[in-house]
N, C-alpha and C positions, 0 to 999 in steps of 0.2 A: 497265852495268845502268841502265836508264831508271827514273826515279822519277815516278810520276803525281802531279800537284799538285791538291789539292782546296781551293778557297778557303774561308777561315774567316770567321766573323762579324767584320765590321769591314773586310774586304778591299774595296777599290774596284775596280770592273770598268769597263773602257773609259772612263777619265776624259777622253779627248780629245774625245769626241762628246757632244752634249746627250742626256740620258736622261730617261725618264718619271719622274714622282714615285715611283711604285711599280711594280716589275716582279715578276711572279710567274712562276717558271720551273720547269716539270716537277714541280709540287707533287703529292705522293702521301700518302694517309692510309689505313691499314688498321686495322680492328678485328677481330683474329683472322683468320678466313677471309673477312671482308667487306671489300671495297674501296670506300671512300667517295669518295676522290678518286684519279683515275687519270691523272696526268700533266697537270695543269691549268697552262696558261700564258696570260697576257694582261698588258697594261699599263694603268695609270691615269695619264693625263697631268695636268700641273699645271693647276689651275683647271677641270678637267673633271668633269662629272657623268656617270658611266658606269652604265648599267643592268646589273644582274646578275639574270638570269632563269632559270627552270627549274621543272619540276614538283616537287611535294613528294618529298623523298628523292633529288633530283638531285645533292646535295652542297653546296648553298648554305650551309646552317647549319654544316656542318663547316668549310668554307672561312672563314666569318666567325669562328668560334671560334679558328681558327689565327691569323688576323690580329689578333684581340683578345688573344692570349696565354693563352687558356683551354685549348688543346690543342696538343701539339707535332705537327709534321708528321712522317710516317715518312721522307720524303726530299724533296729539292727545295730551292729557294732563294726567299727574299723579299728583294728589293733595294729600299732606300729611298734616293732621290737617288743611285743608282749604287753604293751600298754594301750588301753582303750583311749582313743582320741576323738574328740568332737571337732570337726573341721567346719568352721563357720565362714571362712573366706579364703581366697587364694594366698594371702600372706601367711595365714596359719598353716595351710597345706605346705607352703615352701619351708616354713620354720620346722615342720615335722619331717622334712626331707623328701616331699613329693612334688614334682614339677611336671606339668602337662604341656605338650605341644599339640594343639587342637587341629582338627581336620581343616577348619577354616583358617588358612594361614595368616590372614590379616588380623586375627585375634592375638597373634603373638608378636606383632611389630607395631611401632608407632610411626605413623606418617608425619611428615614435616620435620623429621630428624634424620641424620646421617646413619649409616650402618654402624659406625663407631659409637655414636651416642646411644643407639639401640642396645648394643652389647653392654654398655656401662650404665644403663638406665637406672638400675637400683642404686648404684654408687652415686650417680648424679643427684638422685632424689634426696639422699641422705646428706650430701655435701653441698646442697644448693646455697649459693651465696659465698662459697669459699673462693677467694680471689686466686688461689693457687691452682684451681681446676680450670686450666686454659684449654683451648682447642688442641694445642700441641700436646699437652698432658693427656688429653682424651685419646688422641690418635696413637700416642706412644703406648698407653695402657692397652688399647684395643689390639695393637699389633702383638703384644705379649700374649694376649688371650688366644689369638688365632694361631700363633706359633705353638702354644701349648696344646691346642685342640687339633692342630694339623689341618686347618681349614683355610682356604683362600677366598677372601671376600673383598670387594672394593670399598674400603672403609670410608672414603670421602663422598661416596655416592649417596644421594637421598634414597631412603629405602623404598619410596613409592616409585622410583625410576627403575627399580629392578624388575625383571620378569618374575612370574609366580614362583619359579624354581629357586630364584635367588632369595626371595623373601622367605621361602621355606627354610633355606639353609641358615638365614639369619635367625629365624625363630628357634631352630634346633640349637644353634650356637648359644643363643641367649639362655636357653634352658640348661645347657652344660656349664655355663659360667656359674650357676647357682650351686654347683657341686651336689646334685641330688643323690639321695639314697635309692629312690625309685623314680625312673623317668617313664612317663606315659606318652607313647607315640601313637597318635590317631591318624591312620592312613598316611604315614610320613613320606611315601614315595609317589603320592598321587600327582605331584607336579614336577617330579624330578626326571631328568633324562637317565638313560641307562648308565652313563658314566657317573653321574651324580649319585644315583642309587647305589652304585658299587662303593662309593666313598662312604655313604651312610651305613652300609652293611659292615664295612671295616670298622667304623666308629662303634657300632652296636657291639660287635664282637670284642673290641678292645675294652668296652665298659664292663663286660663280664669279667675280664682279667683284673679290673680295678675294683671289683666287688659291687658295682652299680647294678641294681635290678632294673629290668625293662619290662613294662607291660606293652606288648606290641599288638596293635589293632590293625588288621589288614584284611582285605578281601582276596588278596593274591596268595594262593596256596604255595607257590614256589618260594616266596619270601619267608613264609611261616616255616616251611619245611627246612629251609636253609638256616634260619636263625634260632629257632625255638626248640628247647628240650621238651617242653610240654605245651599243650594247647587246651583251652577251655572253650566250650561252645555254648552260647546262650541262644535260647529260642523262647519267644513269648515271655521274656522277663525271667526265665529260669535257666539254671545250669542243667543242660540235658546230657552232657558227656564231657569226659576229660581224657586226653590222649597223651601217651608218653612216647619218647623217641625210641625207634624211628617212627615218625608220624605217618599214618596211613591217610593220605590226602583224599582218596576216594571215599573212605569211610567218613572223614570229616565233612566233605561236601554233602554226603547223604544226611548227615546229622544236622547240618545247617538248614537244609531244605525241608527235612521231614518228609511228608508225603508229596511234596511238590517236585516233580521230576521234569527238568527242562533239557531238551536236546538242542545242542548248538550246531548240529550237522545240517547242511542244506545243500540242495542241488545248485550248482553254479549255472547262472543264466547269462545269455548274451543279450545286451541291450538292443533296443529297436532304433527308432529315429533319434537323431541328435536333438536334445533339448537345449543344452548350453554349449557354447564353444568359445574358447578364448585363444587368441593368437598373439604371440609376442609379449606375453605377460611377464612381469617381474615382481619379485617380492621386495626388492630394494633397488635404488637407483643404479647401483654398481653390480647387480646380479645378472646372471645370464638369462636371456628371455626363453620362454618355453611356450608350447602349445598344449591345450587340454580340451577334452570333450566329455560331457556327461550325457548319457543316453537314457531314454525312458525305459522302464522295466528292469533297471539294474541298481544295485547298491555299489557305489564306488568307495573304496577305502583309501585313505591317504595316511601314510605313516612316515615317520622320520624322527630324529632326535629332537628334544626341546631346543628351539632356536633354528630349526631347519627351514622355517618360513611357512609352515602350514597355516597358522593363524593369520599371518599377514596376507596370504593369498586369498583365503576364504573371506576375510573382512573386506577385501576389494570387491569380491563377487557380491557381497551383501550390501555394499554401499556405505559402510561405516568407516572405510579407509579410502582415500583418493586413489584412483587408478594411476599407476606410475607410468605404464606404457602399454601399447597394444590396443586391440579391439575385442569386444565381447558381443555375442549375439545370444538372444533368448527366444526360443521358438521361431528362429529364422529372422528375427528383427534385431536391429541395433539395440544394444542394452548397455546403459551406463547410468545407473541410479545415482542420484545426488545424495541420498541418505537411506537409512533403513526403512523409513516409512514408504518411500517410493518403491524400494525393492519388494516390500510386502504387497503393495498394490499390483505390482507386475507379476507376482506369483512366486517369489523367492522368500523363504523363511529360514531363520538360523537360530539354533540353540548355542550360545557362546560358551567359551571355555571356562571363564571365571564366574561361576554361578552366583556367588555372594555379591560381587561387585557389579555384575552386568545384567542379572535377571531377577534379583530379589528386591522387593520393596518392603522394608521392615515394617512390622505391625499390620500390614495389609492381609486380607483374608485370602484363602485359596480361590474363592470366587473371583476376586479382582485379578489374581494372577492368571486365571484361565481366560478371562475375557479381554485382558489388555492385548492390544495388537490386532484384535478382531472386533472392535467396538461397533463397527457398522452392522454387524450381524444382530446386535441387540438394541439398536436405536430405532425408535418408532416416533416419527414426527417431533423429533427433538427430545424425546423422553426415553430413558433406559428401561428395557424390559428386564426388571430385576428377577422375575420368576424364571425367565429364560436363562439368565446368567447362572442362577442357582442350579437349574436343571443340568446345564452343560457341565458345570464344575462337578456335579455329582456323578455324571456319566464318566468323566475322565478319571475320577477317584475310583470308581468301581471297576472300570476296564483295566486299569493298571495296578489295581490292588494297593492303592496308596494308604498306608497305615496312618489314620488320623481320626480325630473325634467328629469330623464332619466338614462340610464345605465352608462353614463360617469360621473354622479354626484359622488362627494366624499362621502364616507361612513359617515363621521361626519356631513354631511348636513342633515341626516335623524334623525327622532326622535328615541328614544330607541326601541319602539315597532316595527317600520318599519325596523330597523336594525335586530331585532330578526327574523322577518318574512323572510327576505332575507337569514339569516344564516341558518335557518331551511330548507327553500325551496331548497337551493342549493344541499342538500343531497338526495332529493326525486326524482331525475331524473334517477338514476341508481339503479338496484336491488342490495341489500346487504343482508348479512346473519343477521346482528344485527345493529340496529340504536339506539344509546343511546342519550337521551336528559336530561341534568341535569338542573333543574329549567327553563324549556323552556318558561314558561308563566310569568316570572318576568317582570313587566312593560308593560304587554300586556293587551289591553282592551278586553271586553267580546266578541266583534265581531271577532276580530283577533284570540282570543283563540279558539272560535268555529270553525273558518276556518282551523286553524292549526290542531286541534283535528281531524276534518273530514279527512284531508289529511293524517295524521298519521295512522288512522284506515284503510284507503284505501291502503296505502303503506304496512301495516302489513299483508295483505292477502298472501304475498309471502315472508315475512321476520318476524323476531322477533323485536318488537319495545319496548324499555324500557324508561319510563318517570319517572323521579324523581322530587319530589316536597315536601317541608315542609308543604304545604297546602293540606290536604287530600281531600278537595272539588275539587281542580284542578285535582287530580289523579282520583277521582271517575268519573269525566266527560269524561275521555278518555280511562280508562283502562278496561280490562276484568278481570284481576286478580291483587290483590294488596298485596305487601309484606310490613310489618311494621318493621323498624329497631329501636332498642333501644340499646344504649351503645355498638355500634359496631357490632351487629349481628341481624339476622332476627328472630323475636320472634312470628310473626303472618303471616299467608298466608290465604287469603280469597278472594272469588269472590267479585268483586267491589260493587255490589248492595246489599250485604247482611249485611253490617254494615253502620251506619250513620256516617257523619263526626265527630259528637260528640263522638261516640264510638271509632273511630280511635284515636281521641285526647286522650281519656282515656288510651288507650294502649300505645300510643307514650310517655305519661308522666310517665309511670311506672319507678320505680327506686328500687334498692336493695342495702343493706349494704354489706360490705365484709363478705363472708361466708354464707350469706342468700340465700335462693332460690328466684327465681323471683316472685315479688308480683303481679302476673297476674293469680293466681291460679283459680280465678272465671271463666277463659276462658278455663281451662284445658280440661273439658269434653264437651266443646261447639264444635259441629261438624263444625261450621263455621270458626273456627280458630284453626289451629294446631301450637303448640309452638315448632318450629323446633330446635332441639339441645339444649333443655333447661338444660339437665343434663350433657352435655358435658363440660368438663373443659379444659383449655388451656394445650396443650402438653408441655412437658419439652423442 
């Protein structure tokens, strides 16, 4: 009688020959009748940055969670330095040399603690109760870490007080403190400015020199092309192609999309009547006032670096941030909403920047996420129309191709991109005066981005749609008119197809010293770009 041998965790495989740092072999993961991973196999070499690509719902998030010890695989093997390892939890993953920075940045930081305490969290947990571990000791050790990593962070700030980009940098620094063999970066630049992203790229490239392997997950082809020697494409839970340097980004995009071809080209339109107008608005008490208009029949893009004031401006329009100065009108009437609920009643809706913190209700179903904010549509004599709620959620799911098990699924069971498609789609069923979307393409693949852009342009025929993104290329793909914000005000207004992404970046990066005029004088006589309010100074 023959006995079949199945290797166990800790068994070494093929020790005679050199092996990759990480080998993934026939990995499978099922959730009931749904197959998320279907026999995934690939290697990550030592000191290599490998791109992991795929559309939303392709299986990337599931694979990352298995590598991080957050979910068990249904079958298959993970070999680290030639040894089969069973990863049951994140501590084991770290002990095996694998550290993950997740797309949801708040998964990588601890609120209620300073930046310094976050960086030293593992050490503090081990040395709890040690009287020599004082605040002075913590800050001194944290400063050493930042010096070694070449990162500048406000160590004494509470981590929740940092912007999303700051929390992302803290999460990445925390991961590097653990000196990983493999660092998994899931959409690491989604909240970073161009300058911050450049620092990240330098860090990734330096990791290669130190022998650290990086599994780099991104929807941005330019990043993958710049950093990765190889790229693996997942579709429907399977590896469909592998590419070697020099990477053919067009072929990769076609591989990601399969038969789904999305065109991002569009005819630029001129808006009709003014729907919204703001005069003398500010993003901060000491910023320069500016004027702005949104017109029916157009998509207005707003771009600028992280911290340029885009979110602060849009949140004032939506009523979740107090109006600092100036006046606003909506459909010709005075408009000053006290809160988001009043803004919604008056015909203004918004998809906020930070999906996890501002739009997601953990454990709630897709049905609830679709009906929230429009409950009056489903209320009948004090009772909720549950059938109507279910039908509406199903329509949103089908229209935007949300990859899920059904309308009753919990929102957290979806990938980030599919969550975003649902959150955007729920607002496109009813006519509105203004629809605002702050960073709507964060974590969205090119296919979903094209689908959402097309839906927004169709919706804007009878409304004003505002799309804000720190990536000018994303704005150009959907907008008719683009506003550029620098240091809290609008410095440039231009038709979307009249400037290249590189020219937008040049304007976005402009800075001035106190008392100086704006260093964008080369655009002053350029008919394509009007510098609105350049000489206006803050009012007393």
